[in-house]
Legacy VTK file of the C-alpha trace (Angstrom):
# vtk DataFile Version 3.0
C-alpha trace
ASCII
DATASET POLYDATA
POINTS 314 float
5.934 -11.332 -10.292
3.799 -11.835 -13.402
2.032 -8.952 -15.243
-1.362 -9.987 -13.853
-0.018 -9.742 -10.304
1.458 -6.326 -11.009
-1.844 -5.059 -12.357
-3.701 -6.500 -9.378
-1.411 -4.619 -6.988
-1.869 -1.344 -8.860
-5.642 -1.769 -9.059
-5.924 -2.748 -5.401
-3.955 0.333 -4.426
-6.321 2.500 -6.479
-9.550 0.993 -5.148
-8.649 0.558 -1.489
-10.156 2.826 1.142
-7.725 5.733 1.426
-7.323 7.656 4.665
-7.275 11.412 4.152
-6.257 13.835 6.891
-7.689 17.359 6.555
-6.248 20.282 8.532
-8.161 23.568 8.311
-8.922 26.091 11.035
-12.394 26.684 9.537
-14.854 23.995 10.762
-17.252 24.886 7.926
-14.621 24.042 5.318
-14.014 20.700 7.020
-17.745 19.944 6.873
-17.762 20.805 3.157
-14.810 18.475 2.546
-16.570 15.656 4.392
-19.752 16.204 2.374
-17.977 16.468 -0.996
-15.941 13.299 -0.454
-18.723 11.209 1.049
-19.616 8.110 -0.931
-16.087 7.667 -2.295
-13.461 5.215 -1.027
-12.165 7.700 1.536
-11.901 7.771 5.311
-11.407 11.247 6.762
-9.789 12.494 9.936
-10.279 16.245 10.348
-8.545 18.793 12.579
-9.482 22.447 13.026
-6.337 22.898 15.138
-3.175 22.601 12.998
-0.993 21.740 15.989
-3.223 18.781 16.874
-3.228 17.659 13.259
0.552 17.852 13.059
0.908 15.944 16.336
-1.355 13.217 14.921
0.818 12.839 11.828
4.130 12.932 13.704
2.831 10.290 16.121
2.260 7.894 13.225
-1.459 8.464 12.712
-2.938 6.827 9.637
-2.646 9.042 6.556
-2.490 8.358 2.821
-2.875 12.009 1.891
-3.085 15.421 3.562
-5.488 18.250 2.713
-3.833 21.302 4.250
-5.030 24.894 4.553
-2.432 27.496 3.598
-3.461 30.368 5.876
-4.044 29.483 9.543
-3.263 31.307 12.798
-0.383 30.163 15.021
0.794 27.440 12.629
0.226 27.983 8.918
0.396 25.424 6.130
3.999 26.182 5.180
5.135 25.674 8.780
3.353 22.309 8.832
5.117 21.364 5.574
8.491 22.228 7.061
7.874 19.855 9.969
6.695 17.082 7.634
9.787 17.338 5.447
11.976 16.895 8.516
10.351 13.502 9.204
11.637 10.672 6.992
8.296 8.822 7.208
6.261 11.807 6.071
8.504 13.459 3.478
6.680 11.840 0.558
3.141 12.080 1.940
0.960 13.533 -0.868
-0.188 17.011 0.159
-2.922 19.141 -1.397
-2.830 22.738 -0.227
-6.131 24.616 -0.014
-5.378 28.231 -0.676
-6.898 31.606 -1.358
-3.302 32.831 -1.574
-2.873 32.157 -5.268
-0.410 34.813 -6.404
2.634 33.431 -8.253
4.981 34.296 -5.380
2.755 32.618 -2.772
2.390 29.487 -4.879
6.155 29.511 -5.438
6.607 29.494 -1.644
4.415 26.391 -1.460
6.319 24.677 -4.260
9.596 25.360 -2.467
8.091 23.794 0.664
7.260 20.634 -1.288
3.584 21.168 -2.171
2.810 20.096 -5.730
-1.012 19.955 -5.657
-3.231 22.996 -5.093
-6.940 23.556 -4.508
-8.035 27.201 -4.830
-10.684 28.439 -2.406
-13.619 28.479 -2.743
-13.751 25.055 -4.393
-16.582 22.912 -5.715
-17.094 19.165 -5.426
-15.735 18.372 -8.880
-12.511 20.316 -8.327
-11.937 18.662 -4.951
-12.576 15.150 -6.225
-10.386 15.674 -9.303
-7.309 16.848 -7.421
-7.755 14.209 -4.686
-8.061 11.448 -7.274
-5.000 12.703 -9.151
-2.839 12.892 -6.022
-3.919 9.451 -4.818
-3.442 7.892 -8.263
0.161 9.073 -8.150
0.521 7.537 -4.703
-1.087 4.272 -5.865
1.406 3.994 -8.687
4.258 4.371 -6.219
2.773 1.540 -4.117
2.664 -0.736 -7.158
6.163 0.253 -8.238
7.590 -0.418 -4.786
6.001 -3.870 -4.803
7.772 -4.487 -8.108
10.999 -3.174 -6.657
11.001 -5.759 -3.884
10.881 -8.488 -6.521
13.883 -7.218 -8.474
16.789 -9.627 -8.502
19.912 -8.381 -6.717
21.963 -9.919 -9.534
20.810 -7.050 -11.749
23.327 -4.866 -9.943
26.061 -6.619 -11.932
24.817 -5.039 -15.150
26.880 -2.293 -16.751
24.091 -1.293 -19.147
20.647 -2.394 -20.250
17.985 -1.401 -22.765
14.220 -1.857 -22.942
11.526 -1.178 -25.524
8.089 -0.313 -24.126
4.685 0.892 -25.266
2.019 0.255 -22.600
1.153 1.350 -19.069
1.966 -2.171 -17.876
5.420 -1.896 -19.454
6.025 1.343 -17.577
4.924 -0.222 -14.290
7.301 -3.157 -14.226
10.276 -1.829 -16.240
10.550 1.294 -14.065
10.894 -0.779 -10.909
13.556 -3.068 -12.340
15.591 -0.146 -13.637
15.288 1.662 -10.294
16.723 -1.434 -8.602
19.994 -0.734 -10.414
20.424 2.540 -8.519
22.074 2.715 -5.069
18.849 4.185 -3.626
16.009 2.870 -5.777
13.168 4.729 -4.061
14.893 8.068 -4.714
14.587 7.663 -8.486
11.602 5.363 -8.940
8.954 8.034 -9.474
11.226 9.989 -11.825
11.911 6.981 -14.043
8.188 6.291 -14.212
7.467 9.923 -15.069
9.766 10.036 -18.089
8.597 6.641 -19.331
4.959 7.675 -18.969
5.596 10.936 -20.809
7.158 8.963 -23.670
4.012 6.845 -23.959
1.212 9.365 -23.448
2.612 12.640 -24.774
5.198 11.265 -27.197
3.946 8.162 -28.956
0.217 8.671 -28.313
0.275 12.462 -28.863
-1.973 13.443 -25.953
-1.490 17.187 -25.519
-1.404 19.192 -22.302
-4.900 20.669 -22.588
-6.312 17.326 -23.673
-4.864 15.570 -20.631
-6.373 18.243 -18.391
-9.831 17.396 -19.738
-9.230 13.639 -19.519
-8.178 13.969 -15.874
-11.255 16.040 -15.087
-13.483 13.408 -16.675
-11.598 10.493 -15.109
-11.054 8.921 -18.547
-7.292 9.320 -18.969
-6.479 5.598 -18.734
-9.335 4.673 -21.080
-7.997 7.097 -23.677
-4.477 5.665 -23.329
-5.770 2.169 -24.023
-7.926 3.373 -26.914
-4.954 4.996 -28.619
-2.740 1.975 -28.025
-5.206 0.048 -30.205
-5.406 2.798 -32.833
-3.561 1.857 -36.076
-1.977 5.319 -36.119
-0.106 4.672 -32.866
-0.085 0.980 -32.011
3.242 0.165 -33.699
5.141 2.947 -31.953
7.713 2.029 -29.333
9.668 4.025 -26.782
13.100 2.996 -25.534
14.925 3.216 -22.234
18.661 2.746 -21.817
20.628 2.803 -18.576
24.421 3.033 -18.432
26.231 2.549 -15.128
29.758 3.792 -14.508
31.720 4.073 -11.260
30.887 7.794 -11.199
27.261 8.018 -12.294
24.183 6.381 -13.783
22.850 7.779 -17.054
19.225 7.136 -18.021
18.067 7.884 -21.580
14.396 7.693 -22.602
13.303 8.252 -26.223
9.994 8.055 -28.068
8.783 8.205 -31.669
6.688 11.318 -31.219
7.194 14.773 -32.682
8.734 16.225 -29.537
7.642 19.276 -27.524
8.988 22.442 -25.934
10.314 20.991 -22.689
11.807 24.184 -21.266
8.728 25.482 -19.390
8.286 22.112 -17.668
11.769 21.899 -16.130
10.739 24.257 -13.325
7.699 24.447 -11.057
5.802 27.247 -12.769
3.270 28.862 -10.398
1.050 29.542 -13.431
0.489 25.782 -13.751
0.345 25.015 -10.036
-3.458 24.868 -10.008
-3.625 22.518 -13.018
-4.431 18.848 -12.399
-1.103 17.718 -13.902
2.076 19.182 -15.416
4.486 18.982 -12.467
6.094 15.569 -13.012
9.163 16.652 -14.981
10.024 19.425 -12.522
9.511 17.127 -9.526
11.748 14.470 -11.092
14.414 17.089 -11.755
14.203 18.455 -8.210
13.931 15.208 -6.258
15.171 12.287 -8.362
18.109 13.240 -10.586
21.137 15.523 -10.485
20.519 16.734 -14.025
17.794 16.401 -16.652
18.638 17.331 -20.246
16.346 17.153 -23.274
17.599 16.802 -26.829
15.782 18.576 -29.658
13.045 18.203 -30.763
12.120 17.009 -27.250
11.577 13.281 -27.736
14.782 12.228 -25.955
15.663 12.979 -22.336
18.912 12.169 -20.511
18.870 11.976 -16.696
22.080 11.735 -14.675
22.524 10.591 -11.086
25.920 10.753 -9.401
27.055 7.907 -7.219
27.661 8.900 -3.625
31.223 8.710 -2.391
31.893 5.821 -0.030
31.161 6.765 3.552
29.126 9.846 2.621
LINES 1 315
314 0 1 2 3 4 5 6 7 8 9 10 11 12 13 14 15 16 17 18 19 20 21 22 23 24 25 26 27 28 29 30 31 32 33 34 35 36 37 38 39 40 41 42 43 44 45 46 47 48 49 50 51 52 53 54 55 56 57 58 59 60 61 62 63 64 65 66 67 68 69 70 71 72 73 74 75 76 77 78 79 80 81 82 83 84 85 86 87 88 89 90 91 92 93 94 95 96 97 98 99 100 101 102 103 104 105 106 107 108 109 110 111 112 113 114 115 116 117 118 119 120 121 122 123 124 125 126 127 128 129 130 131 132 133 134 135 136 137 138 139 140 141 142 143 144 145 146 147 148 149 150 151 152 153 154 155 156 157 158 159 160 161 162 163 164 165 166 167 168 169 170 171 172 173 174 175 176 177 178 179 180 181 182 183 184 185 186 187 188 189 190 191 192 193 194 195 196 197 198 199 200 201 202 203 204 205 206 207 208 209 210 211 212 213 214 215 216 217 218 219 220 221 222 223 224 225 226 227 228 229 230 231 232 233 234 235 236 237 238 239 240 241 242 243 244 245 246 247 248 249 250 251 252 253 254 255 256 257 258 259 260 261 262 263 264 265 266 267 268 269 270 271 272 273 274 275 276 277 278 279 280 281 282 283 284 285 286 287 288 289 290 291 292 293 294 295 296 297 298 299 300 301 302 303 304 305 306 307 308 309 310 311 312 313
């Protein structure tokens, strides 16, 4: 698959009409959601009965993302999440939890249940659109990466080690999928590989800080800023590297960049204080879901991710 085809897949995934399922016991909130998202590339299916909404999802109803209320009678949002995680088809469905329960302990409960996007009530149109766009952009990238993955040559599994240099978003898109193909279960690690490569580009080499990315996401100009900095003489010669080593016991992924590093420690865990931000969860999600261990080397511009091989028959 050529770079133009890869970009076309990613762009098509981002501009297609996404189907959003909203579950909230308050009909007024559902009407607000419909009004706020009207005019965008979204189709909505709304349920004011959480049991009916869950039945729809478990029966294979169309859904690219779920907007889920946290506090509902009979079946609350966390109970719905538990049922979704038990279903292999729905485990990775992007979920945004609407919540007025925003204490650190309550958000921590949601994180433990697998919710990584939050929308505090009451919300305005801008907040809703921003978090929906962010969650669906993540999903669109996974679609593009999986398309790449299907093209990876099975002969790559003969490799004992490999190295790549990268600098652009396009590099991240196609290198991540080929590297994931070297793992026994590529889809388990694909998003994590992409996350660490993307961090090396945007935060490392291009020096986009946390607060700055928050503003770029809100304005919808993050990708434009990435491309602007890639053309900036201060950054355009910088390269990041990825190396994968495969042994009979484990696979070791090392990603390095030419940036100044950062304090990685707060980002290794899902901090409830950042749960309402429009980004900042990727490292913790990769550590929880993709790799057995994630270790940064000072000053923070090199990360080593380990994944054990499963014993035969396990």
